[in-house]
C-alpha positions in Angstrom: 156.4 116.1 88.8 156.3 114.8 92.8 156.6 111.0 93.4 153.1 111.6 94.8 151.4 112.7 91.8 153.7 109.5 89.0 152.3 107.4 91.6 148.7 108.1 91.0 149.4 108.3 87.7 150.5 104.8 87.2 147.5 103.6 89.7 144.9 105.1 87.2 147.0 103.9 83.8 147.1 100.5 85.8 143.1 100.8 86.5 142.5 101.6 82.9 144.6 99.2 81.6 142.8 96.4 83.9 139.2 97.9 83.1 139.6 98.8 79.8 140.0 95.7 78.2 137.3 94.1 81.2 134.6 96.5 79.5 135.0 95.6 75.7 134.6 92.4 76.7 131.0 93.0 78.2 130.6 95.2 74.8 131.7 92.1 72.9 129.6 89.9 75.1 126.4 92.3 74.7 126.7 92.5 70.7 126.6 89.0 70.2 123.6 88.6 71.8 122.5 91.0 68.8 122.4 87.7 66.7 119.3 86.9 68.5 116.1 87.4 68.3 114.2 90.1 68.4 116.8 91.8 66.8 118.1 88.9 64.4 121.7 90.4 63.0 122.2 86.3 62.6 125.6 87.0 60.4 127.2 88.5 63.2 127.2 85.4 65.1 129.9 84.1 62.6 132.1 86.5 63.7 131.4 88.3 66.9 133.0 86.3 69.1 136.4 87.6 67.5 137.0 90.4 69.7 136.4 88.6 73.1 139.1 85.9 71.6 141.3 88.7 70.8 140.7 89.6 74.0 141.3 86.7 76.3 144.4 85.9 74.4 146.4 88.7 75.4 144.8 88.6 79.2 148.7 88.2 80.1 147.3 85.7 82.5 144.7 83.1 83.4 143.9 85.2 86.6 142.9 88.3 83.9 141.4 85.6 81.1 138.9 84.7 83.9 138.4 88.1 84.5 137.6 88.9 80.9 135.4 86.0 80.3 133.1 86.5 83.3 132.4 90.3 82.0 132.1 88.9 78.1 129.1 86.5 79.7 127.5 88.7 81.7 127.2 91.3 78.7 125.9 88.1 76.4 123.3 86.6 79.0 122.7 90.0 81.0 121.6 91.6 77.4 120.0 88.4 75.9 117.6 87.7 78.3 117.5 91.2 80.1 113.4 90.6 80.3 113.9 88.6 82.7 115.3 90.6 84.8 112.7 93.1 86.5 111.1 89.9 87.0 114.2 88.9 89.6 113.8 91.6 92.1 116.3 91.9 95.1 118.1 89.1 93.3 118.9 90.2 89.7 122.7 91.2 90.9 123.2 87.6 92.1 121.8 86.3 88.8 124.5 88.3 86.8 127.0 87.2 88.9 126.2 83.3 88.4 126.0 83.4 84.5 129.1 85.1 84.1 130.8 82.3 85.0 129.2 80.7 82.0 131.8 81.9 79.2 134.7 81.1 82.1 135.7 77.5 81.0 136.2 78.7 77.5 138.0 81.9 78.3 140.9 80.3 79.7 141.0 77.4 76.6 141.2 80.0 75.1 144.1 82.3 76.5 145.9 78.9 77.2 145.7 78.2 73.5 145.8 81.2 71.3 148.8 82.8 73.8 151.5 81.3 71.8 150.2 80.1 68.3 151.9 77.6 66.2 150.3 76.0 63.2 150.3 72.7 65.3 148.2 74.9 68.2 146.2 76.4 65.7 144.8 73.0 64.6 144.4 72.2 68.4 142.4 75.8 69.0 139.9 74.7 65.8 139.2 71.3 67.6 138.7 72.3 71.6 137.4 75.7 71.9 134.0 74.8 70.0 134.4 71.5 71.5 134.9 73.4 75.2 132.0 75.8 74.1 129.4 73.0 72.6 129.9 70.7 76.3 129.6 74.3 78.5 126.3 75.0 76.1 124.8 71.5 76.6 125.6 71.5 80.2 123.7 74.3 81.2 121.1 73.3 79.2 119.7 71.0 82.1 115.9 71.9 82.6 116.4 72.9 86.6 119.2 75.9 84.7 116.9 77.5 82.2 116.5 74.8 79.4 118.3 75.3 75.8 117.9 78.9 75.4 120.3 80.9 73.8 122.9 78.4 72.5 125.1 80.3 70.0 123.5 78.1 67.0 120.1 79.2 67.3 120.6 82.2 66.5 120.9 80.7 62.6 117.1 79.6 63.1 116.3 81.8 59.5 119.4 81.0 57.6 117.9 77.9 55.7 121.5 77.0 53.4 123.6 76.1 57.4 120.2 75.3 59.0 120.3 72.0 57.7 123.6 70.8 60.2 120.5 70.7 62.6 119.1 67.8 60.6 122.4 66.1 61.0 123.8 67.0 64.7 121.5 68.9 66.0 121.3 72.4 67.3 124.7 71.7 69.2 126.6 71.1 65.5 125.2 74.9 64.2 127.4 76.2 67.7 130.0 74.1 66.9 130.4 75.3 63.4 130.4 78.8 64.5 132.7 78.7 67.1 135.4 76.6 65.1 134.8 79.8 62.0 135.2 82.7 64.6 138.7 80.4 66.3 140.1 80.7 62.8 139.5 84.2 62.1 140.7 84.8 65.5 143.8 83.3 64.9 144.6 84.6 61.5 144.4 87.9 63.4 146.5 87.6 66.0 149.8 89.2 66.2 152.0 86.8 67.7 151.0 84.1 65.3 153.0 82.5 62.8 152.1 83.2 59.1 151.3 79.3 58.8 148.9 79.4 61.6 147.2 82.1 60.0 146.9 80.9 57.2 145.8 77.8 58.2 143.1 79.6 60.5 141.7 81.7 58.0 141.4 79.1 55.8 139.6 76.6 58.0 137.7 79.7 58.6 136.5 79.9 55.0 135.9 75.5 54.4 133.8 76.0 57.5 131.6 79.0 56.1 131.5 77.6 53.4 130.9 73.4 53.4 127.5 73.9 55.4 126.4 76.5 53.3 126.7 74.9 50.2 125.3 71.5 51.4 122.5 73.0 52.3 122.0 74.7 48.9 121.8 71.2 47.5 120.1 69.5 49.9 117.2 67.7 48.7 113.4 68.4 49.8 111.3 66.1 51.6 108.5 63.8 50.9 105.2 65.7 51.5 102.9 63.4 52.8 100.2 65.3 52.9 98.2 68.9 54.3 97.1 69.1 57.7 95.2 72.4 58.3 96.0 73.6 62.3 94.1 76.4 63.1 95.0 78.8 66.4 93.4 80.8 68.5 95.4 83.8 70.2 93.4 86.2 72.6 96.3 87.5 74.1 96.2 88.1 78.4 92.7 88.0 79.2 92.0 88.3 83.0 90.4 86.0 85.0 90.1 81.9 83.7 86.0 82.2 82.9 86.7 85.2 80.8 89.8 83.7 78.8 87.8 80.8 78.2 85.0 82.8 77.1 87.6 84.7 74.8 88.6 81.7 73.2 85.4 80.4 72.6 84.2 82.9 70.7 87.4 83.2 68.4 87.0 79.6 68.3 83.6 80.0 67.0 85.0 82.2 64.1 86.5 79.0 62.7 83.4 77.3 61.6 83.2 76.5 58.4 87.1 77.3 57.8 87.6 73.4 57.7 90.6 72.9 60.7 91.7 69.7 61.3 92.6 71.0 64.6 91.8 74.2 66.7 94.6 74.7 69.3 94.9 77.0 72.4 97.5 78.1 74.3 99.1 77.3 77.4 96.8 78.1 80.5 94.4 78.5 78.3 91.7 77.1 80.4 92.4 78.0 84.2 89.4 75.7 85.6 89.5 72.2 86.0 86.7 70.8 83.7 86.2 67.8 85.8 85.1 70.1 88.4 83.1 72.8 85.8 80.7 70.4 84.4 79.5 74.0 82.5 82.7 74.6 81.0 83.2 70.6 79.9 79.8 71.1 78.2 80.8 74.9 76.7 83.7 72.6 75.3 82.2 70.1 73.7 79.9 72.2 72.4 82.6 74.2 70.7 84.1 70.9 69.0 80.9 69.7 67.2 80.7 73.3 66.0 84.0 73.9 64.4 84.4 70.2 63.3 87.6 69.5 65.2 89.8 68.4 67.9 89.9 70.7 70.3 93.7 71.0 72.0 93.2 73.3 75.0 95.7 73.6 77.9 94.6 73.1 81.6 96.5 75.2 84.4 94.1 74.7 87.5 94.0 72.9 90.8 92.0 69.1 90.6 90.0 67.7 93.5 93.1 66.9 95.3 94.4 70.5 95.1 97.2 69.6 93.2 98.0 71.5 89.7 99.6 70.6 86.7 99.8 72.0 83.0 98.0 69.6 80.8 97.2 69.5 77.2 93.6 68.1 77.0 91.8 66.6 73.6 88.8 67.6 73.2 86.2 66.4 70.9 82.1 66.7 70.9 82.5 63.1 73.3 84.5 64.9 75.7 88.1 64.4 76.5 89.7 61.4 74.7 93.7 62.0 75.4 95.9 64.5 77.9 99.3 65.6 78.0 101.1 66.6 81.6 103.7 68.7 80.7 107.3 67.0 81.9 109.8 70.0 82.1 108.5 72.8 84.5 110.3 76.5 84.3 112.4 76.5 87.0 110.9 79.1 89.8 108.3 80.3 87.2 106.3 76.9 87.7 108.1 75.4 90.7 110.7 76.8 93.0 113.7 73.7 93.3 114.3 73.0 96.5 111.5 74.6 97.6 111.6 73.6 101.7 114.8 75.7 101.5 114.2 78.2 98.5 110.6 78.7 98.9 111.3 81.8 100.6 112.1 83.4 97.3 108.4 83.7 96.2 108.3 86.0 99.0 110.9 88.6 97.1 110.2 88.1 93.7 107.1 86.1 91.1 107.8 82.4 91.7 105.4 80.2 91.5 103.5 80.3 94.8 102.6 76.2 94.4 104.6 73.6 92.4 103.1 72.2 89.4 103.4 68.7 89.3 105.2 67.1 86.3 104.1 64.6 83.5 105.2 60.8 83.3 106.2 60.9 79.4 105.8 61.7 75.9 102.6 61.5 74.6 101.0 61.0 70.5 97.6 62.3 69.5 95.3 60.8 67.0 93.7 63.6 65.3 92.1 63.5 62.2 93.7 59.8 61.3 97.0 62.2 61.7 99.8 61.7 64.3 100.5 64.9 66.5 103.5 65.2 69.0 102.0 67.6 71.8 104.4 70.4 73.9 104.1 72.9 76.2 105.8 76.0 76.3 109.4 75.8 77.8 109.6 72.5 76.6 109.9 73.7 73.2 113.3 74.4 74.4 114.6 71.2 74.4 115.8 69.3 71.3 115.2 65.5 72.7 111.9 66.1 73.4 111.3 66.6 69.7 113.8 64.0 69.0 111.8 61.2 71.2 108.5 62.5 69.0 110.4 62.0 65.8 111.0 58.4 67.1 107.3 57.8 67.9 106.5 58.8 64.3 104.8 61.8 64.7 103.2 63.6 61.6 103.4 66.9 63.4 104.4 68.6 66.8 102.1 71.2 68.3 103.6 73.7 71.1 100.7 75.3 73.3 103.0 78.9 74.9 102.5 81.7 76.5 104.2 84.6 77.7 101.9 86.6 79.2 104.9 87.5 82.4 107.3 88.9 80.0 104.7 90.7 77.4 106.3 93.1 74.5 109.6 91.5 75.2 112.3 89.6 73.4 111.1 86.3 74.9 108.3 86.2 72.0 110.6 86.1 69.0 113.5 83.8 70.3 110.4 80.8 71.5 109.0 81.3 68.0 112.5 80.6 66.5 113.0 77.2 68.2 110.2 76.0 66.2 112.3 76.3 63.3 115.4 74.8 64.5 113.0 72.3 66.2 111.7 71.4 62.7 114.8 70.8 60.8 116.2 68.8 63.8 113.2 66.2 63.9 112.8 66.0 60.4 108.7 67.1 61.4 106.9 70.3 60.8 106.4 72.8 64.0 103.3 74.6 65.2 103.3 77.0 68.0 100.5 78.4 69.5 100.2 81.4 71.9 98.1 82.6 74.0 99.8 86.0 74.3 103.4 85.7 72.2 104.4 84.7 68.2 102.7 82.2 67.4 104.5 80.6 64.3 104.8 77.5 62.0 108.1 76.0 60.0 107.8 73.0 57.4 110.1 70.0 58.1 113.3 72.7 56.4 112.8 75.6 58.6 110.5 78.0 56.0 108.5 80.2 58.0 104.7 78.9 57.1 103.0 81.6 59.6 104.1 84.1 61.7 101.7 86.3 64.1 103.4 88.7 66.5 102.6 89.3 69.9 100.1 91.7 69.1 98.1 89.6 66.8 94.3 89.1 68.1 92.3 86.7 66.3 92.2 83.0 65.2 94.2 81.5 61.9 94.8 78.7 60.2 97.6 77.3 58.7 98.2 74.8 55.9 101.1 72.1 57.2 102.8 69.9 54.8 103.5 67.2 56.9 106.6 64.7 55.7 108.2 61.8 57.4 111.8 62.2 57.2 114.3 60.6 59.6 116.8 62.7 59.9 120.6 61.4 61.3 120.1 63.4 64.7 116.8 62.0 65.2 118.5 58.5 64.9 121.5 59.3 66.4 121.3 61.7 69.0 122.8 64.0 70.7 126.5 62.6 69.4 127.7 65.6 69.4 127.9 67.1 72.7 128.9 63.3 73.4 131.8 64.1 71.3 132.5 67.4 72.3 132.8 66.2 75.9 135.1 63.7 75.3 137.0 66.1 73.3 137.4 68.7 76.3 138.1 65.7 78.7 141.0 64.9 76.5 142.8 67.9 75.7 142.6 69.0 79.8 144.3 65.4 80.8 146.6 66.4 77.8 147.6 69.3 78.8 147.9 67.9 82.8 150.1 65.3 81.8 151.8 67.7 79.7 152.4 70.2 82.5 153.6 67.3 84.9 155.9 66.1 82.1 157.6 70.2 82.1 158.3 70.1 86.1 160.0 67.2 86.1 162.0 67.9 83.2 162.6 71.4 85.3 163.9 69.2 88.1 
């Protein structure tokens, strides 16, 4: 074999060794996304990170660990949020480039801790790796970055034995536990790990998986204080604001005689300003009188000043008695960040042509003698909003949603699944009514009370058992991300000091 042939063969082997693990990392990330709705392979989240951790540990250099982390992150978010990419137009490659950076800090720390594992380093990894993961999740959950969508803990929304962890530390504690279990399993499988380290890792994984499940099985039931009959109207996508209102009114009329306490319409159900359309105002009052219950409609229209806000209106036969204006707006969908600089994006994508205005704070509606906490669509992803409503003493939270833009995608089931988590976190039942999407309701323990898929068209009534449980998460707030951030920063500082001492010792 000639020298040139040997060189070419060596180059091919080098490319295969470099790109094979990277592509495998992308596959592991994509597979982990299947733990979420709509596929719902929830059990995969308990060990789906193990292949990636093994790839990171065997990277050889921090640079290669960073590349493998980027590919894994791109595979995960690209699969989980594939329904968003077609709406990004020519900017989808840039979006993939950015989301690939999310896992890089975690992957770099995993390489640093797992490349040479001793029992002591195994113990550190079991604490630090979950902390880094949760700290990054908390940072990327900032409302202007897309909210708390795709948090690892949310994959467990239908696993009631472990869902109780959310009442203690929110979705963050679920994420922490899952990553800790994955870390323990990875340590048990590392070739270079000592037998004691492997035993410690495997034992920790078993214990961390068993304890939450056992505690969830013996968790006492909340005291039910009553039942609220919540009706929802789901007409699907109806073009034109007048036709959309008419479709909602027709379905609302079908609820007469079914004794609902409240009738809920989805987000953007009223694309007209009732203050500027007296005929629409009269129709909404009449509907409330005929059905014998307050209407919660959602107005998405320009007012007399030209401003647009997405607002929940509480209608009675006497008119509007209370309103709530959406606080957390979906970036690009409802406003463009730094519009003077980035406004040109609207001409190349389906970004908002005009920014919606934001509300000043949370509101509590008094409905049929009960306290109702209203939220609107994107806001369902944020644990702190539901916690704030629980602190105000609401009996139930009701979210008005609409996913017409992402019709037929995984987004429907993913948004509906948030309600189970939010119910357990807040200790309050949660109801989601979609204009077009998956409407759902859960009790305070995350039990499914109703589930109406995107193709459902009609009106429904759900008997929602009410309970007033003050969970530790409501009392203590986001203590898990705060603690995780402290551990991550402390570990980083300790590593820096240790590195400085080693350099001095070498001199």
